[in-house]
N, C-alpha and C positions, 0 to 999 in steps of 0.2 A: 268176526269183525263186522262184516256186512253180508247180506244174503239176498239174492234175487229170487222172487217167488213167481212161478208161472201164473199168467192171467192177472197179475197185480203190477209187475214191474216191466217197463219197456226197455230194460237193460239187462246185461248178463254179468254176474259177479264172478268172473274168471280172469286169469292172466294179469295178476296184480304186480305193480312195481312202484317203489317208493322213491321220491325225489325231494331233496331239501332245496328251498328257494334261497335267494340271496340274503334273506334275514334269518335263515336257519329253520324256517317253518317247514315241517314235513307234510307232504301231499302224497296221496296214493292214486295212481292211474290204473284203470282196469277196463274190461269190457270186450264185447264182441257182438257183431250183427245188430239186430233190433234197432234201438235208437243210437247206436254207435258207442264211442269210447268216452269214458267219464274220468273226472278227477275229483277227489274229495279231500278236504283238509283234515289232517289227523291231529290227535292230541300229542303232547310232548313225549309220552312213553310209547307211542306207536301202537296202542292197543285198541283204539276205537276212534270214530270220527270226532273231531273237535266240536265243542258246543259254543255258540250256536252253529249248527251244521252249515257247511258251505260246499255245494256241489256244482260242477260245471260239465257241460258236454264239450269235448275238445276235438272230436273228429267223427264223421259218419259218411256213409256212402249214399244210399238212396233215402229219400224222405219216407218216413214211416207214418201211416195214417194215425190220427188221434185215437186214443183208446189203447188197450193192451191186448196182446194175443200170445198164445204159446207158439205161434209160427214165427221163426226167425226172420223170414222174408229174404229178399235177394241181396241185401247190403253186406257184401262179403268183406268185413273189416274186423280185425281183432289184434290183441297182443300189443298194447301201447308200451313204449319205453321212451323216457325223456332223459336227455343228456344236456347238461348245462355247460356251455363253452363261450367265453367272452361275454358279449352283450346279449346272447340269445339262449333260449331253451329250444332244443331240437327234438321234435316228436317223430319217432319212428313207428310205423304201423305196418301190419301185414294185411295185404289184400289177397283175395282169392281163397282157395280151399286147400287145407293141409290133409295129411293122413290118408291119402288116396294113392300112394305109390306113384306109378307112371302118370296117373291122371291128376296129380296134385298141381294146382295152379298158383300156389303161394308165391308172392313176390313182395318186395319191400318198397315203401314210399316214405317220404320225409317232408316235414314242414317245420317252420320255426316261428318263434314269438319272443318278444321281450318281456312277456309276463308268463309265469308258469301256468296260469289258467287260460291262456290264449288271448286273442284268436291266433291260431297257427295257420300260416299261409305258405304256399309253395313258391317255387321260383317265379311263376307267372302272376303271383299275387292272389291266387285263388284260396279262399278260406277252406280249411280241411273240414269244417262243418257243412260245407256246401259241395262236398265231393272232391275237393282239391287234394293234391299230394304229388310231389315230384318223384319220379321213378329213381330208385337207388340201385337196385339189382334184381334181375329176374333169373339168373342162372344160365346154363348152357346145356348141350346135349348130354354131357356127362353127369350133370348135377341139376336136379329139378326140385321144385317145391321149396324154394328158399324162403325162410321166414322165422317168425317168433324170435326176434332178435333181442339182444341187449347191447349196450355200448358203454365203454369205459375209458377213462384216462389213466394212464400209468406213465410216470416219468416223462411227462410232456408229450406223449403220443396217445392216440386214440385207437381203439380196437372195436371191431364189430364181431359179436358172437351170435351165431345163428345155427339153425339146423337145415339140412338139405338131404335129398334122397339120391343115393349113388346108383346110376344106371347099371354100371358093371357088376354091382353086388345085389342084383334083383331088387333094386330100389329100397335097400335098407337105409334107414335114417341115420345120419352121421352128424357129429358136431363139427362146425367149421369156425375158425377164428381168422379174421381178415384185417388188414391195415386200413385205417381211415385216413385219407388225405383231404385237403381243403382247397377249394378253388379261390380265385381272387375276390369273389363276392362272399366268401365265407360259408359256402355250402359243402357238405360232406360228399366224398366220392370213394368208391371202392373199385378195385380192378378185378373184373370177372376172371382173368387169367389166374389169379391166385387160387381159385377153386381147384385147379389142376396142379398146384405146386407140390402136392404130395399125394401118394396113393395109400389108402388105408389097407390094412391086412387083418383078417379075422384071426383071433387067437383061439386055438383049439384047446 
């Protein structure tokens, strides 16, 4: 569908997720590091970018110098996922580094926009394209490296699906599903205590 090419593109074609806007138009968000997270309009059968092509940057950490490079740089952001609820689109993103066991620094941030293409802003009004993002969850001593989430609505409730590394199991990666609640300003919240609500067991 799309491909990023080293030394040509200042974006990374991974971690894709599809969202339909209020008109039923499909969009695909994706990306990591480099120039941040992108969203592109798709055609009706979800097989390629719509023509004329429409691309937007929706979140990034550090400003990346002009020009392209095979070096990802220090902007640790990836895995966008957009959930539409009420008047807003909520953009969840993973900051930090995954896949490093005890040294994983993954954690989740969120921003929102009334347009699927942004701008997405955090609780303080900071644009996620300028490094904004409100902390959603970081984990605890038993579970580290929380990230690469998705979020879904079922029967009037919302759920956060993500991975985390379990300290007691030599930092083996596990799937977690958590309840999302909403504060009076309409921002999503999750309870870190839910991470310890069950203990996984290895099946031999």
